[in-house]
N, C-alpha and C positions, 0 to 999 in steps of 0.2 A: 608750518612755514611762517616765518616772520619777515617783516620788511627791514628789520635792522641789519645793517651791514657792518662788517668789521672795519676798523679804521685803516688797516693796511691789508688789502685783499691779496691772496696768493698770486705769485707771478704766473702769468698765463703766456706760454710761449707760442700760442696759436696765431694764425693769420689774423683772426678777429682782433686780438689784442694789438698786433702790429698796426692794423688799420686805425684803431682808436687812438693810439699814441701818435701816429702820423697825422691824423686829422687835428689832434690837439696842437701839435707842433706847428702845423701850417696856419692854424688860427692865430696863434701867438704872433707869428711873423707877419701875417696879413694884417692883423689888428694893429701892430706897431706901425706898419706902413701907412695904414689908413689914418691913424692919429697924426703921424708926421706930415702926411700930405694935406691935412686939413688946416686952413688958416687959423691963426690964433683966436680970432673972434668967433669962429664957428666950431661947435662941438659935435663930433660925430655921434657921441653917446646921447646927446640931448635931442631925442626924437619922441614921437608918439610912443605910448606904452607898448612894449614888445609883446605880441600875442603869445610868445613861447611860454611865458610864465603861467598863463592859464592852462595851456596844453600840458605842461609838466605837472601841474597840480591835479588836473583831470586824470592823468595816467597814474599818479601816486595813489589817488583815491580808488581808482579801478583795480589796481594791483592789490591794495589792501582788502578791498571787498572780495576779490577772487580768492585770495589766500584764506580769508575767513570762511568763505563758502566751502572751499576744499577741506579745511580742517573740520568743520561741522559735519560735512558729508562723510568724511572718513571716520570720525568718531561714532557716527550713528550706525555704520555698516555692521551687520550681523549675518551669520550664516543662514539661519532659518527665519525668514521674515514672511509674515502673512498678514492679511487684513489691514488694520490701521497702520501698523509698523511699515508694511510694504508700501502703503500709500504715502506715508510720511517720507520714506526713503526716496521714492520716485519724485516727490516734490523737491527734496534736497538735490537730487541729481539735476532736475530742471533748473533750480536756482544756481547751481554751480555752472551749468552750461551757459545760462544767461550772463553770469558774472564773467565768464571767459570771453563771450562775445563782446561785452562792453570793454574788457581789457584789450582785446585784439583791436577794436576800433580806436581806442585811446592810443595804443602802440603805433598804429598807422599814422594817426595825427601827430604823434610825437616825432616820428621820423620825417614826415612829409611837410611839417610846418617850418617855414624859413624864419629863423630869428631875424629881427630887423635892427638889432643893435649889437654892438660888440659884447656888451654885458649879457645880452640874451644868448649869444653864441657860447659864451663862457658858462653860463648857467646850464644850458642844455648839455654841454660836454661833461660838466661835473655830475649832472644827474644821471646821464646815460652810461658813463664809464663803468660803474659797478654792475649795471645790467649786462654789459658785454662780457664781464668777467665770470658770470654764472654759466654753468654747463647748459648748452643749448639755448641760452638767453630766454628763459621761460616766460618772462614778462613782456616779450616782444613777439610779434608775429614771425612765423618761420620765413616767409617771403614778403617783400614789400613791393607794391606797385607804385611807381613814381614816374613823372614826366611822360604822361600820355602813353602808357603801355609798356614801359621798361620794368622788368621784374628783377629784383636783386635780393640778396641776403640783407638783413638789417644793417650790418656794419658797412656794406658797400653803398647802400642807399643813404645812410647817414653821412658818409664822406661826401657823396655827391651833393646832398642838400647843404651841408656846411660850406662846401666850396662855393655853391651858388649864393649863399647868404653873404659870404666874405666878398665875393665879386660885386654884389649889389652895394655893399658898404663902400668898397673902393671906388666904384663908379659915382656914388653919391658924393664922396669926399672930393673926387676929381672935378665933378660938376660944380661944387661949391667953390673950389679953388679957382676955376675958370671965371666964375661970376664975380669974384672979388677983384 
């Protein structure tokens, strides 16, 4: 398994793809409104560094580490293993499981972290789009817990989080416009 993605992923007619496209379209329109609503002297994009960039990078590293662990684990697998080989194989199984746990934690953070800038929203959408295009979204948890107990599929939770991030940006822009 590699992390490289094709430049033009295949068309995915599923609901998950529709939600991703809908989220991206709403971000573009909301972002345009936020920029228009901001006074000329105030930049909506000029804020503290967006935490989403570190979360994206953490997820990228965790996915790479998990894919490598799976590849090594699968390459090592043999039918008759005993002694040291079996011990090594069990060690690789444990490393693969640990890498998966790390990837799942990073996936939860990826979906649950609200970008704080329009550029952060865009970066997150660009990063996550190919993940939703994969069968079963293997680099994301199967279910995501967000907002104090709500459980959803990753695409649904992602749309919710992006909507909240866009709302926060619009409120900030409206607040700055009132102050001017």
